N, C-alpha and C positions, 0 to 999 in steps of 0.2 A: 257383276264382275267377280264376286266371290265364287259363284257357281262355275264360271269359266276357268277359274284358277284351281278348280277341284278342291275347294275347301270342304271340310267335314260339315255336315248339316248342323251339327251343334254350334260350330263357329258362326255359321250363317245366321242361325236363330239368335245367337248372342248379339251379333252386330245389328241385326234388325231391331231387336228389343232395346238395345242401348242407344242407337243413333237415329232411328226413324223419326222420333219426335223432334229432333233438331232440324231435320230436313224439311218437315212439313209445316212448320210453324207459320211461315209466311208464303207458302206455295200459292195460295189462291191470289195473293197480291201480285206475284210474279208472272202468273199465267195470263193475266189480262193484257193482251197485245195492243189494245186500243188506247192505252194510256200514253201520254207524252212523257218525255224524259223528266220533266219537272214534277209531274204527278208521281212517277215511279220513285223519284228521290224522296218525295214527301212520304210515300208509303213505306219506304225503307227506313226513314228516320222516325216514323210514328212511335215505335217503342221507346226511343230515346227521349222524345218529348214527354211521354208518359212517365218515365222515370223521374224527370225533373219536375213534372206536374205543371207544365205550361202548355198553352195552345200552340198548334202548328204555325200560327201566324204571329206568334209572340215576337216582340222587338228584342234587339240585342240586350237592352237594359233589363227587360223582364227575365230573360234567360240568365243573365249574370246574377240578378237578385235571387232567383230560384236556386241557382247553384250555390250561392253564398249561404243562403238559409239552410239548405240541406247539409252543406259542409259543417256548419255550426252545430247542427243537430246530430250528425252521425260520425264526426271525426273521432278516430280511436284514441287520440291523445287527450281528449277531454276527460275530466274527472268523472263526469256522470256516465261515461261509457267504459269505465275501468273494468267492470264485471262482464262486459261483452265485447272484448277487443276483437276477436275473430270476426264476429258478426259485423262490427263497425268497419273493419278493414274491407270486408267483402262489399258492404254497401257503398263505401267510399270509392272502391274500384268501379262499381257500376255507375255511380254519379260522375266520376271523372271521365269515364268512357263516353257517357251520354253527352256531357258538356263538350268534349273534344269533337265528337262526330257532328254535333249540331253546329258548332262554331266553324268547322271546316266546310 
């Protein structure tokens, strides 16, 4: 697309360097056309299960428990995380996103 729009080669190289890794992270999972919709959903959610540290077949109770434990460990408002607020906020954002994706 960038070449068709006559972008300078420097811009094209910049975009490739910056964004290519984002596009290819799960490409091999997406290219498998023989998988069912349920299997594709599991493949899509696999990174979120990994963030919470639970198995893909985990029950709702196990997912809630994992979320709760991680929130207690990484919440930025806790005194033990006072010296790493930014890091805790980023981790909590990941944990919240994973929990929301899995629950939906």
